[in-house]
C-alpha positions in Angstrom: 220.2 225.1 85.6 218.3 227.0 87.4 220.1 225.7 91.3 216.7 226.0 93.8 217.9 223.5 96.3 221.3 222.1 97.0 223.8 221.3 94.3 223.9 218.3 93.0 226.9 216.8 94.5 226.1 217.9 98.5 222.2 215.6 97.4 223.7 213.2 97.2 225.6 213.0 100.4 222.4 214.7 101.8 220.6 212.7 104.4 219.0 214.5 107.4 217.8 212.5 110.8 214.4 211.2 110.3 211.6 212.5 112.8 210.4 209.2 113.8 208.3 209.1 116.7 209.1 205.8 119.4 205.5 204.3 118.6 205.8 204.8 114.8 206.2 201.1 113.2 203.8 200.1 116.2 201.0 202.2 114.8 201.3 201.4 111.1 201.5 197.7 112.4 198.7 198.1 113.9 196.6 199.8 111.7 197.5 196.5 108.9 196.1 194.8 111.8 193.0 196.8 112.0 192.7 196.6 108.4 192.1 192.4 108.1 188.9 193.3 110.0 187.3 195.2 106.9 186.0 193.1 103.8 186.7 194.7 100.7 183.4 194.5 98.6 185.4 194.7 95.3 183.1 195.9 92.6 184.0 195.3 88.8 181.8 197.2 85.8 182.9 196.3 82.3 183.2 199.8 80.6 182.7 200.1 76.8 186.1 200.8 75.6 186.8 201.0 71.8 190.5 199.6 71.7 191.0 195.9 70.9 193.2 193.7 73.5 192.4 196.0 76.6 189.2 195.4 78.7 188.5 198.4 81.2 186.4 198.4 83.8 184.8 200.9 86.5 186.3 199.5 90.1 184.5 200.2 93.9 185.9 198.2 96.8 185.6 199.4 99.9 188.2 202.3 101.8 189.9 201.5 105.2 187.6 201.7 108.1 185.0 204.0 105.7 184.8 205.5 102.5 184.5 203.9 98.8 187.2 204.1 96.9 187.0 204.1 92.9 189.1 202.9 90.6 189.7 201.8 86.9 191.4 198.5 86.1 192.5 197.9 82.7 193.9 194.5 82.0 195.0 192.7 78.3 192.2 190.4 76.6 195.2 187.4 76.9 196.6 186.9 79.9 200.2 186.3 80.4 201.0 184.3 83.8 203.7 185.1 84.2 203.4 188.8 84.3 202.9 190.6 87.4 200.2 193.1 88.1 200.3 197.3 89.0 198.6 199.5 90.5 199.6 203.2 89.7 198.3 206.0 92.0 197.9 210.1 90.8 198.8 213.0 91.8 197.3 216.1 94.5 194.2 217.0 93.2 195.1 215.9 89.7 193.7 212.5 88.6 194.9 212.3 84.6 194.6 208.9 84.8 192.6 207.6 81.6 193.3 203.9 80.6 196.1 204.9 78.0 198.0 205.3 80.3 198.0 201.9 81.1 198.8 200.4 77.7 202.4 200.8 77.8 202.0 197.8 80.4 199.1 196.4 78.9 201.1 195.8 75.7 203.2 193.1 78.2 200.2 191.4 79.5 200.2 193.3 83.2 197.4 194.4 84.2 196.5 198.2 86.3 194.6 199.4 89.0 194.3 202.9 88.5 193.6 204.5 92.2 191.4 207.0 92.5 192.4 209.1 96.1 189.1 209.6 98.6 187.9 213.0 98.4 190.1 214.0 95.1 188.2 212.5 92.8 184.0 212.6 92.3 184.1 208.9 92.3 186.0 208.2 95.5 183.9 209.5 98.4 185.9 210.6 101.6 183.6 209.4 104.2 185.9 210.6 107.3 185.0 212.5 110.2 187.7 214.9 111.2 188.5 217.0 114.2 189.3 219.7 112.4 188.9 221.7 108.9 191.7 222.6 106.6 192.8 226.1 105.6 192.6 224.4 102.0 192.5 221.1 100.5 193.3 218.5 102.2 196.7 218.6 103.9 195.8 220.1 107.3 193.0 217.6 107.5 192.8 216.1 111.5 196.2 217.0 111.7 195.1 217.1 115.5 195.1 213.4 115.7 197.8 211.2 113.9 195.2 208.2 114.0 192.4 210.3 112.4 195.0 212.5 110.1 193.7 212.8 106.3 196.7 210.4 104.7 196.7 208.4 107.9 193.3 206.5 105.8 194.5 207.5 102.5 198.1 205.4 102.7 196.1 202.0 104.0 193.5 203.2 101.3 196.3 202.1 99.0 197.5 199.6 101.3 193.7 197.8 100.2 194.1 198.4 96.6 197.5 195.9 96.5 194.6 193.8 97.9 192.4 194.9 95.3 194.7 194.0 92.0 196.1 190.8 93.4 192.3 189.4 94.1 191.5 191.0 90.4 194.0 189.8 88.5 195.0 186.5 90.1 198.2 187.4 90.5 200.3 187.8 93.6 203.4 189.7 92.2 202.8 193.6 92.1 204.3 196.6 91.5 203.2 200.9 92.9 204.2 203.6 90.5 203.3 207.1 90.7 203.8 211.0 90.2 203.9 214.2 93.1 201.1 212.5 95.8 201.0 209.1 94.1 205.3 209.6 94.3 204.9 209.6 97.6 201.5 207.0 97.9 204.3 203.9 96.0 206.7 204.5 98.6 203.9 204.7 101.5 202.4 201.6 99.9 205.8 199.8 99.1 206.2 200.6 103.6 203.3 199.1 104.6 202.5 196.0 102.2 204.8 192.7 102.2 206.4 191.4 99.1 206.0 193.6 96.8 208.3 193.2 93.1 209.1 196.9 93.4 208.0 201.0 93.3 208.2 203.6 91.4 208.5 207.0 92.9 208.8 210.0 90.6 209.0 213.7 91.7 207.9 212.1 95.7 205.6 214.4 97.6 205.2 214.5 101.4 209.0 213.7 102.4 210.8 215.7 104.8 208.3 218.3 105.8 209.9 221.0 107.2 212.6 221.5 104.9 209.6 220.7 102.5 207.1 223.5 103.8 210.7 225.8 104.2 211.6 225.8 100.5 208.8 225.0 98.5 207.0 227.7 96.6 204.2 226.4 95.3 201.9 223.3 95.2 200.4 221.6 98.3 203.1 222.5 101.1 201.6 226.0 100.9 198.5 224.5 102.7 200.6 224.0 105.7 202.0 227.3 105.5 199.2 229.0 105.2 197.7 227.7 108.2 200.5 228.8 110.0 200.1 232.3 108.4 196.6 232.6 109.0 195.4 230.4 111.6 198.4 229.8 113.8 200.9 233.1 113.1 202.8 232.4 116.5 203.1 228.7 116.1 201.7 227.3 119.1 201.2 224.5 117.2 204.1 223.2 115.7 204.9 220.1 117.9 201.3 219.0 117.1 201.3 219.5 113.2 204.4 218.5 112.5 204.2 215.6 115.1 200.9 214.5 113.1 203.1 214.7 110.1 206.1 212.5 111.2 203.9 209.1 110.8 203.0 209.5 106.7 206.6 211.3 106.4 208.0 208.7 103.7 211.6 209.5 104.5 210.3 207.8 107.7 208.6 205.0 106.2 211.5 204.7 103.4 213.5 202.6 106.3 210.3 199.9 105.8 210.7 199.8 102.2 213.1 196.1 100.8 211.6 195.9 97.6 213.8 197.7 94.8 212.6 201.4 94.2 213.1 203.7 91.5 213.3 207.0 92.0 213.0 210.3 89.4 213.9 213.8 90.8 213.9 217.0 88.8 216.7 219.3 90.3 214.5 222.4 89.3 211.6 221.2 91.3 209.8 224.5 93.8 206.8 222.0 94.7 208.6 219.2 96.0 212.5 220.0 96.5 215.1 217.9 95.3 216.6 217.4 98.9 213.3 216.0 100.1 213.7 213.4 97.8 217.0 212.1 98.1 216.4 212.6 102.4 213.7 209.7 101.7 216.0 208.3 98.6 219.3 207.9 101.5 216.2 205.7 103.8 215.4 202.7 101.4 216.5 199.4 102.7 216.0 197.5 99.3 217.9 197.9 95.9 218.2 201.3 94.7 218.5 204.2 91.9 217.4 207.6 91.6 217.5 209.5 88.4 217.9 213.2 88.4 217.5 215.9 85.5 218.8 219.1 86.1 216.8 221.1 83.8 213.3 219.6 85.1 210.7 220.6 88.3 207.8 219.2 89.1 207.6 217.3 86.1 209.9 214.7 84.5 211.2 214.7 81.0 209.6 211.6 78.1 212.9 209.7 79.2 212.2 208.9 82.5 209.7 207.1 81.3 212.0 204.8 79.5 214.4 204.1 82.0 210.8 203.2 84.4 210.1 200.6 81.3 213.9 199.4 81.8 213.5 199.2 85.7 210.6 196.8 85.2 211.7 194.8 82.5 215.2 194.2 84.4 212.8 192.5 87.7 210.0 191.2 85.7 212.1 189.0 83.4 214.4 187.7 86.6 214.0 183.7 87.0 
């Protein structure tokens, strides 16, 4: 292993103080209440797909406050009544979740909604008007106001996606999955939605921001670094920036997660430092397990897919 962050024995005990503001929970609870005002307006359209045993749909639904979100719904032709449904989120500006990605669940009778994040995909529009632009990408959009911040909207889109898959599938049991940005979205959704079956979070992004920005040498945390370097070299807006980020920090949201959660971390990850994943993991309140891979960075081995399948099976087959 090429040591990038703390040694594993230190990571296992690494639990920095949360950065929650006093109104953190009230802020998210109010958004959940507000969400009830907005109909989903779900529109599925079957797609021609040349694989027997599954049906594939393009699905559009209304996001939080504004925007129209696109996803792909993959469902087995034969419904397995006792099986749950799943929602899977993609990485930052990197949606490679084609329908075949759902097949690992389709063969178990599990329907899957693959959600496309607003603004990061051609079919998912972002109609939010932000108080400021971004230096690059999406990390700094609306950073002046946590109510208007980009990820404050995205998290609630993800919240709504669980309601969408419940309506499409007719199933109440749902689990969430994702890697990198998707890993953060899975944690955020599990923190905000009630009664999720479980969460799978690989190499999670959007957590323990101060340390992640300091350590990360590549990837979207560098947008925050770039902002300070180019637009605020005296760091006069540090409190504002990290104050806003504290509301969407998965380390802070983790204490709201009560469902079983499996986290995967690469110890050579220079995009999402392993200490940030452990910081989040230690605050999870449900049953939890973390898999570490010393020789892997921002991408985990195929063996971790087997760990996830075993984890899902252990909870889907209960009762």
